[in-house]
Structure formats: C-alpha cells, structure tokens
N, CA, C and O of each residue as an XYZ file, in Angstrom:
604
protein
N      99.535     80.607    104.684
C     100.439     81.644    104.272
C     100.836     82.300    105.927
O     101.945     82.334    106.460
N      99.558     82.765    106.453
C      99.552     83.294    107.738
C      99.289     82.494    108.781
O      99.122     82.906    109.929
N      99.224     80.937    108.313
C      99.436     80.005    109.769
C     100.984     79.806    109.794
O     101.360     78.879    110.510
N     101.974     80.535    109.119
C     103.060     80.170    109.542
C     103.940     80.936    110.771
O     104.965     80.714    111.415
N     103.068     81.802    110.701
C     103.451     83.119    111.816
C     103.178     82.784    113.500
O     102.081     82.685    114.049
N     104.100     82.689    113.921
C     104.217     82.443    115.238
C     105.485     80.790    115.484
O     106.241     80.358    116.354
N     105.040     80.418    114.155
C     105.430     79.172    114.398
C     106.785     78.471    114.061
O     106.856     78.579    112.837
N     107.964     77.771    114.523
C     109.083     77.728    113.740
C     109.507     77.791    112.019
O     109.166     76.915    111.223
N     109.922     78.419    111.832
C     110.165     78.562    110.358
C     110.260     76.788    109.773
O     110.591     75.970    110.632
N     110.073     76.453    108.855
C     110.248     75.227    108.168
C     111.710     75.191    107.560
O     112.008     76.073    106.755
N     112.856     73.998    107.977
C     113.956     74.577    107.397
C     114.072     74.218    106.134
O     113.278     73.465    105.569
N     115.158     74.781    105.565
C     115.810     74.279    104.265
C     116.864     74.552    104.165
O     117.295     75.512    104.806
N     117.883     73.639    103.123
C     118.954     74.176    102.586
C     119.092     74.106    101.037
O     118.906     73.255    100.167
N     119.576     75.619    101.115
C     119.507     75.816     99.122
C     120.658     75.979     99.026
O     121.305     76.287    100.027
N     121.226     75.832     97.872
C     122.749     76.358     97.233
C     122.624     77.737     96.811
O     121.783     77.892     95.926
N     123.244     78.816     97.208
C     123.442     80.446     97.118
C     124.061     80.435     95.222
O     124.558     79.534     94.546
N     123.713     81.913     94.898
C     124.488     81.797     93.304
C     126.142     81.752     93.323
O     126.832     82.293     92.460
N     126.587     81.119     94.295
C     128.384     80.917     94.465
C     128.362     79.017     94.774
O     129.290     78.246     95.017
N     127.028     78.806     94.640
C     126.951     77.209     94.908
C     127.119     76.578     96.104
O     127.023     75.357     96.231
N     127.429     77.539     97.223
C     127.473     77.134     98.617
C     126.139     77.097     99.351
O     125.338     78.026     99.249
N     125.831     75.659    100.338
C     124.588     75.696    101.053
C     124.491     76.559    101.875
O     125.382     76.933    102.638
N     123.361     76.973    101.797
C     122.462     77.770    103.193
C     121.166     76.940    103.342
O     120.230     76.575    102.629
N     121.789     76.762    105.280
C     121.091     76.258    105.689
C     120.287     76.980    106.854
O     120.970     77.620    107.654
N     118.930     76.949    107.037
C     118.301     78.081    107.780
C     118.674     77.795    109.223
O     119.120     78.665    109.970
N     118.465     76.497    109.589
C     118.841     76.497    110.936
C     120.015     76.678    111.235
O     119.939     77.076    112.398
N     121.464     76.640    110.853
C     122.681     77.012    111.065
C     122.578     78.649    110.937
O     123.677     79.202    110.894
N     121.515     79.446    110.875
C     121.565     81.101    110.711
C     120.753     81.363    111.903
O     120.526     82.543    112.170
N     120.180     80.250    112.822
C     120.021     81.206    113.930
C     120.368     82.164    114.283
O     121.367     82.582    113.699
N     119.957     82.789    115.067
C     120.769     84.051    115.990
C     120.741     85.408    115.199
O     121.020     86.551    115.560
N     120.273     84.855    113.897
C     119.774     86.041    113.414
C     118.592     86.553    112.668
O     117.882     85.775    112.031
N     118.308     88.066    112.730
C     116.835     88.216    112.175
C     116.736     88.257    110.221
O     117.302     89.070    109.491
N     116.011     87.328    109.882
C     116.369     87.098    108.297
C     115.142     87.180    107.582
O     114.158     86.573    108.004
N     115.090     87.895    106.498
C     113.841     87.970    105.423
C     114.544     87.548    104.160
O     115.563     87.936    103.588
N     113.336     86.301    103.845
C     113.821     85.591    102.645
C     112.242     86.246    101.589
O     111.031     86.327    101.796
N     113.149     86.575    100.496
C     112.438     87.427     99.614
C     111.882     86.452     98.157
O     112.783     86.075     97.408
N     110.845     86.181     97.898
C     110.521     85.356     96.949
C     110.172     86.028     96.372
O     109.429     86.958     96.686
N     110.840     85.624     94.765
C     110.363     86.535     93.524
C     110.150     85.509     92.421
O     110.816     84.476     92.343
N     109.128     85.871     91.523
C     109.355     84.746     90.393
C     110.111     84.205     89.543
O     109.772     83.150     89.007
N     111.228     84.791     89.267
C     112.708     84.600     88.163
C     113.364     85.589     87.822
O     113.023     86.756     87.630
N     114.370     85.057     87.749
C     116.148     85.829     87.097
C     115.471     86.654     86.109
O     114.386     86.382     85.596
N     116.171     87.663     85.882
C     116.217     88.354     84.319
C     114.426     88.742     84.152
O     114.257     88.722     82.933
N     113.813     88.891     84.453
C     112.439     89.191     84.299
C     112.628     90.995     84.537
O     113.450     91.333     85.389
N     111.926     92.012     83.839
C     112.057     93.273     84.390
C     111.088     93.526     85.902
O     111.788     93.938     86.826
N     110.121     93.401     86.128
C     109.534     93.470     87.104
C     110.555     92.911     88.314
O     110.682     93.598     89.328
N     111.119     91.923     88.206
C     112.833     90.963     89.118
C     113.580     91.844     89.176
O     114.026     92.249     90.249
N     113.833     92.256     88.232
C     115.057     93.152     87.890
C     114.589     94.494     88.687
O     115.504     95.181     89.139
N     113.588     94.822     88.848
C     113.012     95.991     89.681
C     113.101     96.280     91.089
O     113.473     97.231     91.777
N     112.334     94.400     91.398
C     112.707     94.510     92.780
C     113.939     94.267     93.642
O     114.180     94.641     94.790
N     114.693     93.505     92.742
C     115.979     93.307     93.985
C     117.083     94.796     93.821
O     117.755     95.302     94.720
N     116.984     95.209     92.469
C     117.191     96.540     92.031
C     116.456     97.541     93.731
O     117.280     97.985     94.530
N     115.220     97.693     93.944
C     114.796     98.364     95.599
C     115.658     97.676     96.506
O     116.112     98.298     97.467
N     115.931     96.528     96.338
C     115.843     95.817     98.241
C     117.270     96.676     97.992
O     117.126     97.852     98.327
N     118.650     96.351     97.468
C     119.625     97.071     97.130
C     120.048     97.640     97.258
O     121.205     97.589     97.676
N     119.013     99.247     96.815
C     118.921    100.487     97.362
C     118.869    100.380     99.071
O     119.515    101.175     99.754
N     118.254     99.597     99.516
C     117.243     99.796    100.930
C     118.369     98.671    102.025
O     118.151     98.334    103.189
N     119.523     98.314    101.172
C     120.223     97.420    101.801
C     120.863     98.019    102.980
O     121.178     97.253    103.891
N     121.008     98.775    103.051
C     121.561     99.716    104.463
C     120.557     99.643    105.512
O     120.802     98.996    106.530
N     119.313    100.320    105.338
C     118.609    100.322    106.157
C     118.001     98.841    107.023
O     117.620     98.725    108.188
N     118.083     98.017    106.123
C     118.116     96.325    106.504
C     119.095     95.859    107.461
O     118.950     94.865    108.173
N     120.059     96.597    107.444
C     121.677     96.164    107.734
C     120.674     97.043    109.162
O     120.073     96.107    109.690
N     120.334     98.220    109.844
C     120.118     99.052    110.677
C     119.437     98.037    111.694
O     119.554     97.954    112.917
N     118.665     97.271    110.767
C     117.310     96.557    111.437
C     117.829     95.105    111.627
O     117.121     94.102    111.539
N     119.204     95.124    111.907
C     120.088     93.825    111.701
C     119.452     92.668    110.792
O     119.720     91.494    111.046
N     119.011     92.847    110.239
C     118.084     91.998    109.117
C     118.874     91.634    107.763
O     118.951     92.294    106.726
N     119.429     90.402    108.077
C     119.423     89.899    106.752
C     118.775     89.236    105.470
O     118.062     88.236    105.545
N     119.033     89.769    104.492
C     118.063     89.896    103.283
C     118.704     88.386    102.105
O     119.832     88.457    101.617
N     117.820     87.213    101.838
C     117.904     86.547    101.084
C     116.847     86.617     99.566
O     115.673     86.981     99.630
N     117.359     86.302     98.577
C     116.492     86.243     97.409
C     116.289     84.913     97.341
O     117.117     84.078     97.705
N     115.100     84.647     96.840
C     114.833     83.137     96.887
C     113.808     83.102     95.394
O     112.751     83.733     95.434
N     114.086     82.542     94.448
C     113.749     81.818     93.406
C     113.847     80.503     92.571
O     114.480     79.513     92.935
N     113.244     80.598     91.573
C     113.009     78.779     91.581
C     113.952     78.810     90.537
O     113.767     77.846     89.794
N     114.946     79.567     90.155
C     116.282     79.683     88.958
C     117.105     78.984     89.851
O     116.986     78.705     91.044
N     118.419     78.645     88.562
C     119.175     77.598     88.979
C     120.158     78.592     89.766
O     119.858     79.784     89.687
N     121.394     78.222     90.581
C     122.171     79.022     90.694
C     123.281     79.731     89.984
O     123.865     80.782     90.248
N     123.407     78.902     89.048
C     123.983     79.914     87.467
C     123.365     81.040     87.242
O     124.077     82.040     87.146
N     121.910     81.187     87.101
C     121.382     81.848     86.495
C     121.548     83.289     87.922
O     121.631     84.463     87.563
N     121.561     83.062     88.825
C     121.145     83.804     90.037
C     122.795     84.230     89.918
O     122.895     85.454     89.830
N     124.096     83.543     89.892
C     125.235     84.317     89.977
C     125.333     85.464     88.790
O     125.964     86.512     88.929
N     124.640     85.109     87.660
C     124.923     86.297     86.384
C     123.801     87.110     86.829
O     123.832     88.265     86.402
N     123.091     86.889     87.369
C     121.811     87.804     87.351
C     121.745     89.163     88.698
O     121.034     90.158     88.834
N     123.217     88.381     89.761
C     123.355     89.057     90.767
C     124.430     89.866     90.727
O     124.579     90.822     91.489
N     125.331     89.484     89.728
C     126.943     90.402     88.692
C     126.053     91.453     88.061
O     126.250     92.602     88.457
N     125.032     91.252     87.075
C     124.213     91.754     86.503
C     123.728     93.428     87.137
O     123.667     94.556     86.649
N     123.448     92.803     88.490
C     122.674     93.966     89.166
C     123.401     94.141     89.986
O     123.014     95.066     90.700
N     124.220     93.768     90.265
C     125.240     94.254     91.479
C     124.666     94.435     93.057
O     125.078     95.119     93.994
N     123.649     93.608     92.936
C     123.256     92.835     94.360
C     124.122     92.704     94.994
O     125.081     92.159     94.449
N     124.291     93.147     96.580
C     125.022     92.083     97.542
C     124.966     91.429     98.185
O     125.855     90.947     98.888
N     123.018     91.040     98.094
C     122.616     89.903     98.859
C     122.756     88.575     98.578
O     123.167     88.398     97.432
N     122.552     87.507     99.246
C     122.859     85.974     98.458
C     121.255     85.867     97.581
O     120.204     86.426     97.895
N     121.459     85.167     96.687
C     120.113     84.380     95.782
C     120.364     83.282     96.070
O     121.468     82.863     95.723
N     119.640     82.569     96.659
C     119.212     80.774     96.501
C     117.966     80.121     95.485
O     116.766     80.350     95.332
N     118.763     79.372     95.011
C     118.572     78.869     93.692
C     116.953     77.510     94.476
O     117.350     76.517     95.085
N     115.473     77.703     94.326
C     114.646     76.512     94.783
C     114.404     76.257     93.607
O     113.429     76.523     92.904
N     115.743     75.490     93.322
C     115.680     74.926     91.966
C     115.065     73.319     91.600
O     114.101     73.022     90.895
N     115.894     72.537     92.269
C     115.527     71.580     92.536
C     115.198     70.959     93.732
O     116.105     70.966     94.565
N     113.991     70.338     94.107
C     113.185     69.972     93.338
C     112.324     71.111     93.593
O     112.172     71.625     94.702
N     111.537     71.634     92.070
C     111.344     73.083     91.584
C     110.500     73.801     92.845
O     109.570     73.165     93.342
N     110.796     74.975     93.293
C     109.878     75.465     94.002
C     109.428     74.722     95.886
O     108.630     75.300     96.624
N     109.980     73.738     96.181
C     110.017     72.919     97.237
C     109.781     74.307     98.750
O     108.859     74.323     99.566
N     110.754     75.118     98.669
C     111.114     76.007    100.287
C     109.633     76.279     99.401
O     108.793     75.381     99.452
N     109.343     77.485     98.622
C     108.398     78.380     98.042
C     107.060     77.571     98.759
O     106.408     77.909     99.746
N     106.917     76.418     97.906
C     105.747     75.619     98.847
C     105.392     75.762    100.257
O     104.396     76.145    100.871
N     106.647     75.286    100.581
C     106.552     75.053    102.478
C     106.333     76.749    103.087
O     105.847     76.624    104.211
N     106.480     77.990    102.817
C     106.271     78.813    102.996
C     105.065     79.798    102.301
O     104.959     80.995    102.568
N     104.367     79.220    101.559
C     103.492     79.273    101.401
C     103.480     80.447     99.617
O     102.487     81.048     99.208
N     104.596     80.433     99.066
C     104.810     81.294     97.904
C     105.079     80.633     96.860
O     106.062     81.102     96.286
N     104.603     79.681     96.322
C     104.478     79.136     95.475
C     103.601     79.402     94.222
O     102.809     80.105     94.850
N     103.095     79.415     92.963
C     102.082     79.697     91.994
C     102.341     78.790     91.205
O     103.136     78.875     90.269
N     101.484     77.531     91.609
C     101.318     76.638     90.584
C     100.940     76.757     89.468
O     101.702     76.169     88.699
N      99.955     77.334     88.877
C      99.391     78.213     87.832
C     100.486     78.729     87.136
O     100.344     78.570     85.923
N     101.479     79.260     87.434
C     102.421     79.971     86.954
C     104.090     79.248     86.654
O     104.963     79.475     85.816
N     103.976     78.376     87.714
C     105.010     77.399     87.754
C     106.316     78.175     88.394
O     107.461     77.750     88.241
N     106.024     79.250     89.057
C     106.970     80.225     89.726
C     106.885     80.375     91.164
O     106.195     79.648     91.879
N     107.700     81.464     91.626
C     106.929     81.696     93.094
C     106.063     83.188     93.080
O     106.046     83.885     92.066
N     105.564     83.460     93.963
C     104.969     84.518     93.927
C     105.802     85.850     94.425
O     107.031     85.785     94.375
N     105.238     86.934     94.857
C     106.095     88.002     95.047
C     105.624     88.069     96.298
O     104.463     88.443     96.462
N     106.443     87.716     97.414
C     106.203     88.286     98.514
C     107.697     87.809     99.175
O     108.698     87.385     98.598
N     107.340     88.143    101.175
C     108.498     88.254    101.659
C     108.047     87.448    102.964
O     106.870     87.254    103.268
N     109.274     86.960    103.767
C     108.792     86.372    105.268
C     109.943     86.583    106.176
O     111.030     86.023    106.035
N     109.633     87.455    107.152
C     110.560     87.440    108.134
C     110.704     86.659    109.227
O     109.797     86.449    110.033
N     111.879     86.186    109.299
C     111.573     85.090    110.278
C     113.105     85.414    111.556
O     114.280     85.264    111.221
N     112.693     85.817    112.832
C     113.174     86.150    113.922
C     114.617     85.287    114.110
O     114.967     84.359    113.381
N     115.303     85.771    115.164
C     116.631     85.015    115.388
C     115.988     83.766    116.454
O     116.870     82.975    116.789
N     115.037     83.554    116.856
C     114.466     81.839    117.294
C     114.274     81.040    116.744
O     113.931     79.891    117.023
N     114.601     81.871    115.295
C     114.020     81.011    114.483
C     112.071     80.458    113.789
O     111.391     79.568    113.277
N     112.094     81.852    114.335
C     110.053     81.703    113.989
C     109.541     82.336    112.911
O     110.213     83.060    112.176
N     108.659     82.161    112.805
C     107.979     83.660    111.499
C     107.359     84.310    112.323
O     106.474     84.065    113.142
N     108.109     85.457    111.914
C     107.198     86.989    112.590
C     106.758     87.337    111.691
O     106.138     88.342    112.040
N     106.577     87.155    110.303
C     105.568     88.203    109.447
C     105.995     87.473    108.160
O     107.105     86.962    108.009
N     104.700     87.474    106.965
C     104.705     86.845    105.971
C     103.752     87.770    105.121
O     102.631     88.105    105.503
N     104.264     88.105    104.052
C     103.456     89.040    103.037
C     103.616     88.063    101.543
O     104.630     87.509    101.119
N     102.212     88.090    100.945
C     102.187     87.632     99.770
C     101.419     88.432     99.173
O     100.326     88.839     99.566
N     102.180     88.778     97.827
C     101.240     89.843     96.862
C     100.790     89.360     96.329
O     101.205     88.299     95.864
N      99.214     90.080     95.991
C      98.207     89.733     95.698
C      98.585     89.463     94.018
O      98.146     88.497     93.393
N      99.364     90.374     93.512
C      99.469     89.929     92.174
C     100.767     89.350     91.668
O     101.345     89.472     92.747
N     101.595     88.869     90.963
C     103.278     88.779     90.481
C     103.317     90.155     90.165
O     104.528     90.377     90.200
N     102.947     90.864     89.975
C     103.248     92.137     89.091
C     103.619     93.436     90.407
O     104.413     94.366     90.268
N     102.835     93.153     91.560
C     102.667     93.767     93.058
C     104.077     93.551     93.640
O     104.115     92.421     94.125
N     105.314     94.232     93.788
C     106.298     94.235     94.292
C     106.307     95.030     95.685
O     106.275     96.238     95.915
N     106.370     93.715     96.680
C     106.454     94.600     98.156
C     107.629     95.422     98.324
O     108.771     95.322     97.877
N     107.109     96.192     99.016
C     108.150     97.760     98.774
C     109.127     97.327     99.862
O     108.728     96.299    100.410
N     110.182     97.746    100.307
C     110.993     98.016    101.246
C     110.630     98.411    102.114
O     110.940     97.875    103.178
N     109.821     99.507    102.087
C     109.063    100.350    103.674
C     108.240     99.154    104.117
O     108.448     98.925    105.308
N     107.440     98.377    103.602
C     106.596     96.786    103.766
C     107.650     96.200    104.851
O     107.444     96.057    106.056
N     108.607     95.955    104.263
C     109.330     94.541    104.788
C     110.311     95.113    106.237
O     110.598     94.414    107.208
N     110.739     96.735    105.998
C     110.858     97.570    107.451
C     109.925     97.421    108.122
O     110.036     96.710    109.120
N     108.945     97.910    107.871
C     107.912     97.892    108.854
C     107.496     96.747    109.891
O     107.222     96.925    111.077
N     107.509     95.493    109.171
C     107.526     94.312    109.158
C     108.586     93.623    110.453
O     108.297     92.721    111.240
N     109.801     94.353    110.348
C     111.178     93.954    111.176
C     111.289     94.486    112.814
O     111.998     94.034    113.712
N     109.954     96.033    112.852
C     110.182     96.436    113.958
C     108.914     96.163    114.656
O     108.744     96.461    115.838
N     108.131     95.662    114.005
C     106.291     95.481    114.763
C     106.891     94.301    116.246
O     106.076     93.876    117.064
C-alpha cells in the first residue's frame, strides 16, 4: 500500500450511487480522497460516513473531494446515501468485486470486503498519502485525513 505513495494513482471507472460512471483520470486537477469502507448498512460504516459528512466543509476548505468506496452495488449506495444524508458520492467497487480496493491495497480477502482506510490523490493524479486501519473496527478520523491533506 505505502509503495503507491508518490506514484501515479491506479486509474479506474466505477459507478456512483446514481449509476453515473466516475473515472479517476477525468478528475485530474482536483485533490481527491478515496475513503474505503467495508459495507453499507453496518453500524461502524454508518458511523464512519456520518463522521465524514460532519467534516465535509473542512474537506472543502482544503479543496478536497471525498468519495466513499465499498464493494456494495450502486443501488445499495443510493439507499444508504439517502438514509444517511451524506453529500459525497459513494462508488460501487462491485464487479469485479473489490478490484479497485485491491489496486490500492485496501481489500481484505479473508473478509470479502474492503478495509477501512483512505488514499489522498493530488491534482496531478499522484498518490500523496495512504492509510489502512489495522482493524476493520478502527475508523480513520476526519482529522487524520485533514492532516494528510496539508502535509
């Protein structure tokens, strides 16, 4: 995972909660934060995304766009996003399951889900920072992400 830092971020195209294709290379010129989480609807994932929604203005002040990524379908993401009221896109790393998470070192084969973690991608498309939580129960705090944005 850390071997990605300083390198070009692996490109991908995933569908968001509305079924729209989101392609990383088309987002060049922006600072992006890919927030990986295991599954929609679990209590810890609900807490994680709620924390990030509470800090969404702080991410905006750093000119960073947040994307949630899990192995759920776009249909599940839509319902989950509406239920939580989160304003950022949720990307479906659904089929092939976890392919993007694997590229970023964020897939847990033994669980069949994503790890909790995040990757900061700078405006030039390079990985600036990568963090994978040591446990699926450990949520990367918004401050940890914000600190990675200013380094």
